[in-house]
N, C-alpha and C positions, 0 to 999 in steps of 0.2 A: 339915515337911509343907506348911506354908503357902507357903514359898519355892518349893517344887517346883510347886505349883498356880499361883502367880503367874508363875513362869518359863514354864510351859506356856501360860498366857494371853497372856503377852507374845509368845511365838513365834507363836501362832495369830494374834494381832493383826497382827504384822509380815507374816505370810504373806498375810493378807487385804488389807493395804495394798499389798503388791507385786502381788497379783493385780489390784487395782483400777487401779494405775498401768499395768500391762501392757495391760489392756483399753483404757484411754485412749489408749495408744500405738497399739494395733491399730486403734482407731476413727479416729485421725488418719491412719494409714497407709491405712485403707479409704477415707477421703475422698479422699486423693491418688490412689489407684488408680481410684476411680470417676471422678474428674475427668479422668484421663489415658486411661482405657480405655472408659468408658461414656457420658460426658456428650456426646460428639460426636453420638451417635445418640438419646439419651434426654433430653437437656437437664439443667438443674440440678435436683437432687433437692430442694434446699432451697427452691426457688421454688414457690409454689402452682401446681398443674397448670392449664394453660390449653389447652382443647381445643375452643374455640368455632369453629364452621365459619366460614371466611372471615376469621378473625382474622389479622393480620399476624404473621409469624414474628418472634420476638425473637432477637437475636444474629445470627450469620452465616447467610447463605442457603447451603443445601447442595445438591449435585448428586446426584440419585439415578438409577440405571439400572434399567430394568425391561423384560422381553422380551414384555410383553403388549400388546394393541392399545390400551389406554387406562390412564392412571394416574389413578385415581379420587380420590386424596387430595392432589393437587398443584394449586396455583393456576395454573400455566402449564406447558406442555410443548412440546417440539419434536422432530422426527424428524431424525436425522442424514442429511445428503445426502452423496453421494459426491463427493470432491474430484477424482476422476479420471473424465473423460468415458467413458461406456460401461460403467462399473463400478457394480455395485449398491451401495446404501447399506450401511453396516456392520451386517450381520445384522439389519437393521430394528429396531435397538435404539432405544428412545426415552429421551431425557433429560428429567428433570423438575426444576424448581426447587421444593424442598419444605422444609417445616419439619422438625424432627428426625424421623428414620426411625421410631423406636420410641415407644411410649407413655411418658409421664412415669412415673418409678419412685417418686415420693414416695408413701409409704403402701402400697407393693406387698406388704410383709411382712404376711401374714395375710389378704390380699385374694384373692378368687376370680380365677382367670385368665380373661382375655378379656372384661373388663367395663369397661375404661377408655372413658369416653364419647367418641363420635365418632372412635375410632381404627378403621381397617379392618384387621382381623386376617386372616391367610391362612386359607383353608378347612381346610388341614391342621392348623393350630393349633387352630381352633375344634372340629374333630372330635375331636382327641386330648386337649385340655386344658381346654376351657371348663368353668368351675365348680370346677376343682381349686384348692385353696388353696396359695398361695405360702408355703412354710415353709422351714426350713433345708435339709431333704433335697431338696425340689423345686427350690429355687434352685441348690443345689450341682450337681445333675444337669443342669439347664438351662444354667448357665454353663459347665460342662465341655464340652458339645458339643450345642447345640440341634438341629442337623441330624441327628445320630445318634439323638436321642430322638424327634424328630418330623420325618421327611424332608419337605421342601417348605415349611418355615416360612421367613419372611423374614429371620430373624436368623442371621448367619454368624459372629459372634464365638465364639471358643473359648478357654477358659482351662484349661490342663492342671495348673497349680500349685495344689494344694489350699490352701496358705496364702494365696495371692492371693484365691482364691474365698471363703475364710472371712472375710477382712478386708472384702471388698466386701459380703458378706451382713451382717456385723456393722454396717457403715455403713447399709445399707438398713433394717435392723431399728431403728436409732436415729433414723430419720426417718419417723415415722408420718404 
């Protein structure tokens, strides 16, 4: 009887160790996925968030396009001129040199949506999501297709693979 109990305990312990190792592997995979798919727009999640107005961007400068009359959160902007005489500028699109497009995601898990300091959220985002808490379910739906959930938001990334979403969310949870 004691050997059966000890055997069951050993099997349970082995299963727990395997689960912990699998989660560590998933966390490492989540970090790689975040780095390759999210960091270009949201910056490093491990760095403390910096959202000071007028602060110099860290890392590469990014080019953002916007079809509005002004880009409020960019330090510099230009309007494209037509390279062909007599032709209008390219749909009057403005280019802006800007720091990462989205807010820093460090500590996003459990945080209310729409509160990152000094970040300009779209009106559609604020109307639909302000104050909602970012949890597994909300992040999963958001990462799947933000435009479908809230038409008019500025995020265009879509991830159809549920395993990729799960690993990215696991990584975000691990970085409060």
